[in-house]
MIDOSE-1310 file (N, C-alpha, C; in nm, 2 decimals, decimal comma, always signed):
residues 130
sgel	-8,07/-5,10/-4,59/-8,07/-5,25/-4,57/-7,97/-5,30/-4,69; -7,94/-5,24/-4,78/-7,85/-5,28/-4,88/-7,93/-5,35/-5,01; -8,05/-5,38/-4,99/-8,14/-5,44/-5,08/-8,16/-5,34/-5,19; -8,13/-5,39/-5,32/-8,13/-5,31/-5,44/-8,23/-5,38/-5,53
efvn	-8,34/-5,32/-5,57/-8,42/-5,38/-5,68/-8,41/-5,28/-5,80; -8,41/-5,36/-5,92/-8,37/-5,28/-6,04/-8,44/-5,35/-6,16; -8,45/-5,26/-6,26/-8,50/-5,31/-6,39/-8,41/-5,24/-6,50; -8,36/-5,33/-6,58/-8,28/-5,29/-6,69/-8,38/-5,30/-6,82
aghn	-8,39/-5,17/-6,89/-8,49/-5,17/-6,99/-8,40/-5,13/-7,12; -8,31/-5,23/-7,15/-8,23/-5,21/-7,27/-8,10/-5,14/-7,25; -8,06/-5,11/-7,14/-7,94/-5,02/-7,10/-7,83/-5,11/-7,08; -7,71/-5,06/-7,08/-7,59/-5,13/-7,04/-7,60/-5,16/-6,89
ppvi	-7,56/-5,29/-6,85/-7,57/-5,32/-6,70/-7,49/-5,26/-6,62; -7,53/-5,20/-6,52/-7,44/-5,15/-6,41/-7,32/-5,24/-6,35; -7,24/-5,18/-6,31/-7,11/-5,25/-6,26/-7,11/-5,24/-6,12; -7,09/-5,35/-6,04/-7,08/-5,37/-5,89/-6,91/-5,39/-5,88
rdrr	-6,87/-5,32/-5,78/-6,72/-5,34/-5,73/-6,74/-5,36/-5,58; -6,69/-5,47/-5,54/-6,69/-5,50/-5,39/-6,58/-5,46/-5,33; -6,59/-5,46/-5,19/-6,48/-5,42/-5,09/-6,35/-5,49/-5,14; -6,35/-5,59/-5,21/-6,23/-5,68/-5,23/-6,18/-5,64/-5,37
advs	-6,24/-5,55/-5,45/-6,21/-5,50/-5,57/-6,25/-5,60/-5,68; -6,34/-5,69/-5,64/-6,38/-5,78/-5,75/-6,51/-5,71/-5,82; -6,50/-5,71/-5,95/-6,62/-5,65/-6,02/-6,68/-5,74/-6,10; -6,82/-5,69/-6,12/-6,90/-5,78/-6,21/-7,02/-5,70/-6,26
llpr	-7,09/-5,74/-6,36/-7,19/-5,67/-6,43/-7,33/-5,71/-6,35; -7,42/-5,63/-6,33/-7,55/-5,67/-6,27/-7,62/-5,77/-6,37; -7,69/-5,86/-6,33/-7,75/-5,94/-6,42/-7,83/-5,88/-6,52; -7,83/-5,93/-6,64/-7,91/-5,88/-6,76/-8,04/-5,95/-6,76
nqna	-8,14/-5,87/-6,75/-8,29/-5,94/-6,76/-8,32/-5,93/-6,91; -8,40/-6,01/-6,95/-8,45/-6,03/-7,10/-8,55/-5,93/-7,11; -8,53/-5,79/-7,09/-8,63/-5,71/-7,10/-8,61/-5,63/-7,23; -8,72/-5,58/-7,29/-8,72/-5,49/-7,42/-8,67/-5,35/-7,37
alav	-8,62/-5,29/-7,48/-8,57/-5,14/-7,44/-8,70/-5,06/-7,42; -8,68/-4,97/-7,32/-8,78/-4,88/-7,29/-8,87/-4,81/-7,40; -8,99/-4,82/-7,39/-9,08/-4,76/-7,48/-9,10/-4,81/-7,62; -9,03/-4,96/-7,63/-9,04/-5,02/-7,76/-9,17/-5,11/-7,78
lqdh	-9,22/-5,16/-7,67/-9,33/-5,23/-7,68/-9,44/-5,19/-7,57; -9,55/-5,15/-7,63/-9,66/-5,10/-7,55/-9,70/-5,21/-7,45; -9,73/-5,17/-7,32/-9,78/-5,25/-7,21/-9,68/-5,37/-7,17; -9,55/-5,35/-7,21/-9,45/-5,45/-7,17/-9,44/-5,46/-7,03
ryqq	-9,44/-5,58/-6,96/-9,40/-5,61/-6,82/-9,26/-5,63/-6,81; -9,18/-5,56/-6,74/-9,05/-5,57/-6,72/-9,03/-5,65/-6,61; -8,91/-5,74/-6,62/-8,86/-5,84/-6,52/-8,78/-5,74/-6,42; -8,79/-5,76/-6,29/-8,71/-5,70/-6,20/-8,60/-5,78/-6,16
grih	-8,49/-5,72/-6,12/-8,37/-5,80/-6,04/-8,37/-5,74/-5,92; -8,29/-5,82/-5,83/-8,27/-5,78/-5,70/-8,13/-5,83/-5,65; -8,06/-5,75/-5,58/-7,92/-5,79/-5,52/-7,92/-5,74/-5,39; -7,84/-5,79/-5,31/-7,79/-5,72/-5,19/-7,67/-5,67/-5,18
lqsg	-7,65/-5,54/-5,16/-7,54/-5,47/-5,14/-7,47/-5,50/-5,01; -7,35/-5,51/-5,00/-7,27/-5,53/-4,88/-7,21/-5,39/-4,85; -7,18/-5,36/-4,73/-7,11/-5,23/-4,69/-6,98/-5,22/-4,78; -6,97/-5,10/-4,83/-6,85/-5,08/-4,91/-6,86/-5,11/-5,06
dtll	-6,98/-5,17/-5,10/-7,00/-5,21/-5,25/-7,02/-5,07/-5,33; -6,96/-5,06/-5,44/-6,97/-4,95/-5,54/-7,06/-4,98/-5,64; -7,15/-4,91/-5,69/-7,24/-4,92/-5,80/-7,21/-4,83/-5,92; -7,17/-4,85/-6,03/-7,13/-4,77/-6,14/-7,25/-4,77/-6,23
lytd	-7,31/-4,68/-6,27/-7,41/-4,67/-6,38/-7,35/-4,58/-6,49; -7,37/-4,61/-6,63/-7,31/-4,54/-6,74/-7,38/-4,56/-6,86; -7,36/-4,48/-6,95/-7,43/-4,47/-7,08/-7,35/-4,55/-7,18; -7,40/-4,60/-7,28/-7,32/-4,68/-7,38/-7,22/-4,59/-7,45
gvte	-7,23/-4,47/-7,43/-7,12/-4,38/-7,50/-6,99/-4,41/-7,43; -6,98/-4,49/-7,33/-6,86/-4,52/-7,26/-6,80/-4,64/-7,32; -6,88/-4,75/-7,33/-6,83/-4,88/-7,38/-6,82/-4,88/-7,54; -6,90/-4,78/-7,60/-6,89/-4,77/-7,74/-6,80/-4,67/-7,80
asdp	-6,73/-4,60/-7,71/-6,62/-4,50/-7,74/-6,53/-4,59/-7,83; -6,47/-4,51/-7,94/-6,38/-4,58/-8,04/-6,26/-4,51/-8,05; -6,15/-4,59/-8,08/-6,02/-4,53/-8,10/-6,00/-4,49/-8,25; -5,89/-4,44/-8,29/-5,87/-4,42/-8,44/-5,89/-4,53/-8,54
lgrm	-5,87/-4,65/-8,49/-5,88/-4,78/-8,56/-6,01/-4,83/-8,57; -6,12/-4,77/-8,50/-6,25/-4,80/-8,48/-6,28/-4,92/-8,39; -6,19/-4,94/-8,30/-6,22/-5,03/-8,18/-6,27/-4,98/-8,09; -6,38/-5,05/-8,01/-6,46/-5,00/-7,91/-6,38/-5,02/-7,76
fged	-6,42/-4,90/-7,68/-6,36/-4,93/-7,55/-6,41/-5,06/-7,47; -6,54/-5,10/-7,49/-6,59/-5,23/-7,44/-6,58/-5,25/-7,29; -6,65/-5,35/-7,26/-6,69/-5,39/-7,12/-6,56/-5,42/-7,05; -6,46/-5,49/-7,12/-6,35/-5,54/-7,04/-6,27/-5,42/-7,00
rllq	-6,25/-5,32/-7,08/-6,17/-5,21/-7,03/-6,25/-5,13/-6,92; -6,38/-5,12/-6,94/-6,47/-5,06/-6,83/-6,45/-5,14/-6,69; -6,45/-5,27/-6,70/-6,42/-5,35/-6,57/-6,29/-5,33/-6,51; -6,18/-5,32/-6,61/-6,05/-5,29/-6,55/-6,02/-5,17/-6,49
tvma	-6,11/-5,07/-6,55/-6,11/-4,93/-6,48/-6,17/-4,93/-6,35; -6,27/-4,99/-6,34/-6,36/-4,99/-6,22/-6,27/-5,08/-6,11; -6,21/-5,18/-6,15/-6,12/-5,24/-6,05/-6,02/-5,17/-6,00; -5,96/-5,09/-6,09/-5,84/-5,01/-6,05/-5,86/-4,87/-5,97
hgcv	-5,98/-4,83/-5,97/-6,02/-4,70/-5,91/-6,12/-4,73/-5,80; -6,09/-4,75/-5,67/-6,17/-4,78/-5,58/-6,26/-4,68/-5,51; -6,19/-4,55/-5,51/-6,25/-4,43/-5,44/-6,37/-4,39/-5,52; -6,50/-4,41/-5,47/-6,63/-4,38/-5,54/-6,60/-4,23/-5,59
gdlp	-6,55/-4,13/-5,53/-6,56/-4,01/-5,56/-6,46/-3,97/-5,69; -6,37/-4,07/-5,71/-6,27/-4,06/-5,83/-6,31/-4,14/-5,94; -6,39/-4,23/-5,91/-6,43/-4,33/-6,02/-6,48/-4,26/-6,15; -6,57/-4,18/-6,15/-6,62/-4,12/-6,27/-6,52/-4,06/-6,36
qall	-6,45/-3,96/-6,29/-6,35/-3,89/-6,36/-6,24/-3,98/-6,40; -6,19/-4,09/-6,34/-6,10/-4,17/-6,39/-6,15/-4,25/-6,50; -6,27/-4,29/-6,50/-6,32/-4,36/-6,61/-6,32/-4,26/-6,74; -6,36/-4,14/-6,73/-6,36/-4,06/-6,84/-6,22/-4,02/-6,89
qqvr	-6,13/-4,02/-6,80/-5,99/-4,00/-6,85/-5,94/-4,13/-6,93; -5,98/-4,24/-6,89/-5,95/-4,37/-6,95/-6,01/-4,37/-7,09; -6,15/-4,35/-7,10/-6,20/-4,33/-7,22/-6,14/-4,22/-7,31; -6,10/-4,10/-7,26/-6,03/-4,01/-7,35/-5,90/-4,05/-7,41
afen	-5,83/-4,11/-7,32/-5,69/-4,16/-7,36/-5,71/-4,28/-7,46; -5,81/-4,36/-7,45/-5,84/-4,47/-7,55/-5,88/-4,40/-7,68; -5,96/-4,31/-7,68/-6,03/-4,24/-7,80/-5,89/-4,18/-7,88; -5,80/-4,13/-7,81/-5,68/-4,08/-7,87/-5,70/-3,98/-7,98
gstq	-5,79/-3,89/-7,96/-5,83/-3,79/-8,05/-5,95/-3,81/-8,14; -6,01/-3,93/-8,14/-6,11/-3,96/-8,22/-6,22/-3,88/-8,16; -6,31/-3,83/-8,27/-6,44/-3,76/-8,23/-6,53/-3,85/-8,14; -6,59/-3,79/-8,04/-6,69/-3,85/-7,95/-6,81/-3,87/-8,03
sddi	-6,88/-3,99/-8,03/-6,99/-4,02/-8,11/-7,11/-4,04/-8,04; -7,10/-4,03/-7,90/-7,24/-4,04/-7,84/-7,21/-3,98/-7,71; -7,32/-3,96/-7,63/-7,30/-3,90/-7,49/-7,23/-4,00/-7,40; -7,16/-3,93/-7,31/-7,09/-4,02/-7,21/-7,15/-3,96/-7,06
tcia	-7,21/-4,05/-6,99/-7,25/-4,02/-6,86/-7,22/-4,14/-6,78; -7,17/-4,10/-6,64/-7,15/-4,21/-6,55/-7,17/-4,16/-6,41; -7,21/-4,24/-6,33/-7,25/-4,20/-6,19/-7,20/-4,33/-6,09; -7,13/-4,29/-5,98/-7,09/-4,41/-5,90/-7,15/-4,37/-5,76
vryv	-7,20/-4,47/-5,70/-7,25/-4,45/-5,55/-7,19/-4,58/-5,48; -7,16/-4,55/-5,35/-7,11/-4,66/-5,25/-7,21/-4,66/-5,15; -7,24/-4,80/-5,13/-7,33/-4,83/-5,01/-7,26/-4,83/-4,88; -7,31/-4,74/-4,79/-7,25/-4,73/-4,65/-7,36/-4,71/-4,56
pess	-7,39/-4,83/-4,49/-7,50/-4,82/-4,40/-7,47/-4,72/-4,27; -7,57/-4,68/-4,22/-7,55/-4,57/-4,12/-7,46/-4,59/-4,02; -7,45/-4,73/-3,98/-7,36/-4,76/-3,87/-7,22/-4,79/-3,90; -7,19/-4,76/-4,02/-7,05/-4,79/-4,07/-6,97/-4,66/-4,07
dlac	-6,83/-4,68/-4,05/-6,73/-4,58/-4,06/-6,65/-4,60/-4,17; -6,71/-4,66/-4,27/-6,63/-4,70/-4,39/-6,56/-4,58/-4,47; -6,44/-4,58/-4,47/-6,37/-4,47/-4,54/-6,34/-4,50/-4,68; -6,30/-4,42/-4,77/-6,28/-4,45/-4,91/-6,15/-4,52/-4,91
vp	-6,15/-4,65/-4,95/-6,04/-4,73/-4,96/-6,04/-4,79/-5,09; -5,91/-4,79/-5,17/-5,90/-4,85/-5,30/-5,94/-5,00/-5,29
């Protein structure tokens, strides 16, 4: 159906890239980090994915990667990378390459994980297009 329900428990907000290459962050709910508050009730979010939308989930090691001058990769570079790499199969590797180039030899200070998925309804013949 394309309906996506989610809860953000203190993590970086996933990125949505639509078929037109517009990118945005999923809405940030005002939830506490996971396991910080006992019996905390988390606020859910809901969006409707359109055919061809790509969802990127990533750890803070991506946005907090730093260069030799101590600057962080940040959300702007993340969004630019997602905008530039439309094929879902190539996106995680392209993002990792951008982070490594940005780090320019700096030591990795945190884990880096990313997963990209594209919503393709059963009835669609959507190919990987940038």
